[in-house]
C-alpha positions in Angstrom: -3.5 -23.8 -11.3 0.3 -25.1 -12.3 3.3 -23.2 -13.3 3.0 -21.2 -16.5 5.9 -21.5 -19.0 6.3 -20.3 -22.7 9.4 -21.9 -24.4 9.8 -19.0 -26.2 9.6 -15.4 -27.6 10.2 -14.8 -31.3 13.2 -12.4 -30.7 17.2 -12.2 -30.4 18.6 -13.2 -28.1 15.8 -16.2 -27.1 13.6 -15.4 -24.2 11.6 -17.7 -22.5 8.5 -16.7 -19.9 7.8 -18.6 -16.7 6.4 -18.1 -13.2 8.4 -18.9 -10.4 7.5 -22.5 -8.8 7.8 -21.8 -5.2 8.7 -20.0 -3.1 12.3 -20.9 -2.5 12.8 -18.6 -6.1 11.7 -15.4 -3.7 14.9 -14.7 -2.6 16.3 -14.3 -6.3 13.4 -13.0 -7.7 13.7 -10.4 -5.0 17.1 -9.2 -6.0 16.5 -8.6 -9.0 14.1 -6.6 -8.6 16.9 -4.3 -6.3 18.7 -4.3 -9.0 16.4 -2.8 -11.3 15.1 -0.4 -8.9 18.8 0.6 -7.6 18.1 4.3 -9.3 15.2 4.9 -6.8 15.1 8.0 -5.6 15.5 8.7 -2.8 16.8 6.0 -1.3 16.1 2.6 -3.9 14.7 -0.6 -1.9 16.8 -3.3 -0.9 15.9 -6.5 -1.8 14.5 -7.2 1.7 12.0 -5.0 0.6 10.3 -7.7 -2.4 10.4 -10.2 -0.3 8.8 -8.7 2.8 6.2 -7.1 0.7 5.5 -11.2 -1.0 6.0 -13.1 2.8 3.7 -10.7 4.6 1.1 -11.0 2.3 -1.5 -13.9 3.4 -3.1 -14.5 -0.2 0.8 -14.5 -1.9 1.4 -17.4 -4.5 4.7 -17.6 -6.3 3.0 -18.7 -9.3 1.7 -15.4 -9.4 5.0 -13.9 -10.2 6.1 -14.3 -14.3 9.5 -13.6 -15.0 11.0 -14.1 -18.3 14.6 -15.2 -18.3 17.1 -15.4 -21.0 19.3 -18.9 -21.8 22.8 -17.5 -21.5 26.0 -18.9 -23.6 29.1 -18.8 -21.8 30.3 -16.3 -24.1 27.8 -13.4 -23.3 27.0 -14.1 -19.5 29.3 -11.8 -18.4 27.3 -9.1 -20.6 24.3 -10.0 -19.5 25.8 -9.2 -15.8 27.1 -6.1 -15.5 24.8 -4.7 -12.8 25.9 -8.4 -11.0 29.7 -7.7 -11.7 30.3 -8.7 -7.9 30.1 -12.5 -9.0 32.5 -14.8 -10.5 31.5 -16.4 -13.6 30.8 -20.1 -12.2 28.3 -18.6 -9.6 26.5 -16.7 -12.2 23.1 -19.0 -13.5 22.6 -19.8 -17.3 18.7 -19.0 -16.6 19.1 -15.5 -16.1 15.9 -13.3 -15.2 15.8 -10.2 -17.6 12.1 -8.8 -16.8 8.9 -10.0 -14.3 6.0 -8.6 -12.8 3.9 -9.9 -10.5 0.0 -10.7 -9.6 -1.5 -9.9 -6.4 -4.3 -11.2 -5.2 -7.1 -8.7 -3.5 -10.9 -8.6 -2.5 -12.0 -5.4 -3.7 -15.1 -3.2 -3.4 -17.7 -2.3 -5.7 -19.9 -0.4 -3.6 -23.7 -0.8 -2.1 -21.9 -3.8 0.1 -20.8 -5.6 -2.9 -17.5 -7.2 -3.8 -15.7 -9.3 -5.9 -11.8 -10.4 -6.4 -9.2 -8.6 -8.6 -5.6 -9.7 -9.4 -3.2 -6.3 -9.2 -0.4 -5.8 -11.3 2.7 -4.7 -9.8 6.9 -5.2 -9.2 7.2 -4.3 -13.3 10.6 -4.2 -13.6 13.2 -5.0 -16.2 16.8 -4.9 -17.0 17.8 -2.0 -18.2 19.9 -4.2 -21.2 16.8 -5.9 -22.3 14.8 -2.6 -22.3 12.6 -1.5 -24.9 11.9 -4.8 -26.7 8.6 -5.4 -25.3 8.9 -7.6 -22.6 6.6 -5.9 -20.6 4.2 -6.0 -22.5 4.7 -10.0 -23.0 4.4 -10.5 -19.1 1.4 -8.4 -19.2 -0.6 -10.2 -21.4 0.3 -13.7 -19.8 -0.3 -12.2 -16.3 -3.8 -11.3 -17.6 -4.9 -15.0 -18.9 -3.2 -16.1 -15.7 -5.7 -14.2 -13.8 -8.8 -15.6 -16.5 -8.4 -18.9 -15.5 -7.0 -18.5 -11.6 -9.2 -20.0 -8.5 -7.9 -18.3 -5.5 -8.7 -21.4 -3.0 -10.4 -19.1 -1.1 -13.8 -20.4 -2.6 -15.1 -17.1 -3.9 -14.6 -17.8 -7.7 -13.0 -17.2 -10.3 -10.9 -13.2 -10.3 -13.2 -11.2 -11.9 -11.2 -7.9 -12.6 -7.5 -6.7 -12.8 -6.3 -2.9 -12.0 -2.7 -1.6 -12.0 -1.0 2.0 -11.1 0.7 3.4 -13.5 1.9 7.3 -14.3 -0.4 9.6 -16.7 2.3 9.2 -19.3 1.9 5.4 -19.5 -1.6 5.1 -19.0 -2.7 5.0 -23.2 0.1 2.3 -23.1 -2.2 -0.7 -20.7 -5.5 1.3 -22.1 -4.4 0.4 -26.1 -2.6 -2.8 -25.1 -4.5 -4.3 -22.7 -8.0 -2.8 -22.4 -7.5 -1.0 -19.2 -9.4 2.2 -18.4 -7.6 5.3 -17.0 -9.1 6.5 -13.5 -7.3 9.5 -11.8 -7.2 9.5 -8.1 -7.1 13.6 -7.4 -5.1 14.6 -4.4 -3.9 17.8 -2.4 -0.8 19.8 -1.6 -1.2 21.4 1.1 1.8 23.5 3.5 2.4 21.7 7.0 2.2 25.2 8.7 -1.0 26.3 7.4 -2.2 23.2 9.0 -3.7 23.7 12.8 -2.2 22.2 15.4 -3.6 24.5 18.1 -5.5 21.5 20.5 -5.4 22.9 24.3 -9.1 23.3 24.4 -9.4 19.4 23.6 -10.8 17.1 26.5 -8.1 15.1 28.1 -9.5 11.7 27.6 -7.8 11.9 24.1 -5.1 10.0 23.9 -1.9 8.5 21.0 -0.2 5.5 20.8 0.9 3.1 18.3 -1.4 0.7 16.7 -1.3 -2.5 18.3 -2.4 -5.7 16.7 -4.4 -7.7 16.8 -5.7 -5.8 20.4 -6.8 -3.0 17.4 -7.4 -5.3 14.6 -11.4 -5.8 15.4 -12.5 -1.9 15.8 -9.6 -0.8 12.9 -12.0 -3.5 10.7 -14.9 -1.9 11.6 -13.8 1.5 11.3 -12.3 1.3 7.8 -15.6 -0.9 6.4 -17.6 2.6 7.5 -15.3 5.2 6.3 -13.7 3.9 3.1 -14.9 0.2 1.7 -18.5 0.7 2.1 -18.2 4.5 0.2 -15.5 3.7 -2.3 -15.7 1.5 -5.4 -12.1 -0.5 -5.8 -11.1 0.0 -2.3 -9.5 -2.9 -0.5 -11.2 -5.2 1.6 -9.2 -5.5 4.6 -9.5 -9.4 6.0 -8.6 -10.0 9.8 -5.3 -11.5 8.1 -5.4 -8.7 5.9 -5.0 -6.4 9.0 -2.5 -8.6 11.3 -0.5 -10.4 8.8 0.0 -7.3 5.9 -0.9 -4.1 7.3 0.9 -4.5 11.1 4.2 -5.7 9.1 4.2 -3.2 6.6 3.2 0.0 8.4 2.1 -1.1 11.8 5.5 1.1 13.6 4.3 4.2 11.9 0.5 3.6 12.3 -1.4 5.7 15.6 -4.3 5.3 17.1 -6.2 8.1 18.6 -8.8 7.0 21.0 -10.6 7.4 24.5 -11.3 5.4 27.1 -15.3 4.9 27.2 -17.9 4.3 30.1 -19.6 1.3 27.7 -17.8 -1.7 26.3 -16.8 -2.1 23.6 -17.3 -5.0 20.4 -14.6 -7.0 20.3 -13.3 -10.2 18.4 -13.4 -12.8 21.2 -10.6 -15.2 20.4 -8.9 -12.0 21.4 -8.7 -12.8 25.0 -5.6 -11.0 25.8 -7.3 -7.3 25.0 -6.5 -6.2 27.6 -8.5 -3.2 28.5 -12.5 -3.5 26.3 -13.5 -0.2 27.5 -10.4 1.6 25.1 -12.7 3.0 22.0 -10.9 3.9 18.6 -11.5 7.0 16.9 -9.0 7.4 13.9 -6.1 6.3 13.0 -3.1 7.9 10.7 0.0 6.4 9.2 2.7 8.8 7.1 5.5 8.3 4.7 7.8 10.7 3.7 8.0 11.1 -0.3 11.6 13.4 -0.5 13.0 16.2 1.3 10.2 18.5 1.4 7.0 16.0 1.0 5.2 14.2 3.0 2.3 11.8 2.2 -1.2 10.9 4.4 -0.4 7.2 3.8 -3.4 5.7 5.9 -6.1 7.2 7.4 -9.3 6.2 9.2 -12.2 8.0 10.8 -15.1 6.9 12.5 -17.5 9.9 12.3 -20.0 8.0 14.3 -18.4 7.7 17.8 -16.4 11.8 16.5 -19.8 13.1 16.9 -20.3 11.6 20.2 -17.6 12.5 22.1 -18.1 16.1 20.3 -15.3 16.1 18.2 -15.1 17.2 15.2 -13.0 15.1 12.1 -10.6 18.6 11.7 -9.7 18.1 15.7 -9.0 14.3 15.4 -7.1 14.8 12.1 -5.0 17.3 13.7 -4.2 15.5 17.1 -2.9 12.8 15.2 -0.8 14.7 12.2 0.7 16.4 15.0 1.8 13.7 17.2 2.8 11.2 14.1 5.1 14.0 12.4 7.0 14.2 15.9 7.1 11.1 16.2 9.4 8.7 12.9 9.0 7.5 9.9 10.0 5.2 7.4 10.7 5.5 3.8 10.2 3.2 1.3 13.3 1.2 2.3 11.9 0.8 5.9 14.6 3.0 6.7 13.9 5.7 9.3 13.7 9.0 8.9 13.3 11.7 11.4 11.3 15.0 10.6 13.3 17.3 12.6 11.4 20.7 11.6 7.8 20.3 10.1 6.7 23.6 11.1 9.5 24.6 7.7 8.0 26.6 4.7 9.3 24.2 2.6 7.9 21.2 3.7 4.3 20.1 2.7 1.4 17.5 3.4 0.1 15.8 0.1 -3.8 14.0 1.2 -6.6 12.5 -1.0 -8.5 15.6 -2.3 -11.5 13.5 -1.0 -10.0 13.7 3.3 -9.1 17.6 2.2 -13.1 18.2 1.8 -13.9 16.4 4.2 -12.1 18.4 6.6 -13.4 21.6 4.9 -16.7 20.4 5.4 -16.0 19.9 9.1 -14.7 22.7 9.5 -17.7 24.9 8.9 -19.5 22.5 11.0 -18.0 22.9 14.1 -17.3 26.8 13.1 -21.5 26.6 12.8 -21.5 24.9 15.8 -19.9 27.1 18.3 -21.4 30.5 16.5 -25.3 28.9 17.5 -23.8 27.6 21.0 -22.8 31.9 20.9 -25.9 32.8 20.5 -27.4 30.3 22.8 -25.1 31.9 25.9 
């Protein structure tokens, strides 16, 4: 793929749509994105968030970052840089980024073991002084055209579909303008004080610690495939590189694993010769994210149901243990800054989890209750 350049967009002032040339332009692009999200609550993401998000991605391609620039003359530079007013006039570029979007390369599940490569649309932003001019629509159409001919070099062929996350208010816009089809994700919000964390009867053989990369990668990858990739269409396929280079740096400091020490040797990747204990069996993992002063989101979760059955431990017990441990530790906001949860039992605190996970927890409670009744009857 060569760099995309469209010399003009019919409007006043004139605009140029282009892709970034290479990774040397990422810093400038990151600063622009941060300026567009400077009013985001509760804490706006700094430019380092966008640059980190890019460079941690093992499938990154700067040519898939599309920007619209305005070519300014000396008389209107100051007006177009109101949000960069700390710069001297001589430091202001003549070609100013005023809108941007990025294509993420991801392999996703199609169900029944089938996968395809997709282009995800993200980092969509427009300078406040240039909104309501259709610039985002131009960028989206350009990104779609680029995805239709893009070959990503992984010997997988061309991209077969595209996906994006949008608020319900914008869903119709993407459906009518770009032929996307809206799919609603379902979440369940629970009061934290209503989630049981009584683990007094749990065996002391269960332990919780931060995930360790690449030591845990093989087991986490296998569990994620069984728990998510094989079950849900649209789920991102997490390769070894995705775990080690992306997730470990993006959420690794908030991902906790629950494990037991098995008498049987566990499967490990032979390339990880420094794995210090191949009898550690991971049952589940969890990562949380602070969304507001009153809401926490289940950011990432996986559970090996087969291993839980072998250890005679219910999924709700595993979830409860991880939740209590993770809440007591430091979690992070979008920009990577620490946010301490000191009063998680407060009536005002809520936990948002995918509804499918909530239904599994309810089923686990029901099964566990039946098993306890059967044991009591046998006694």
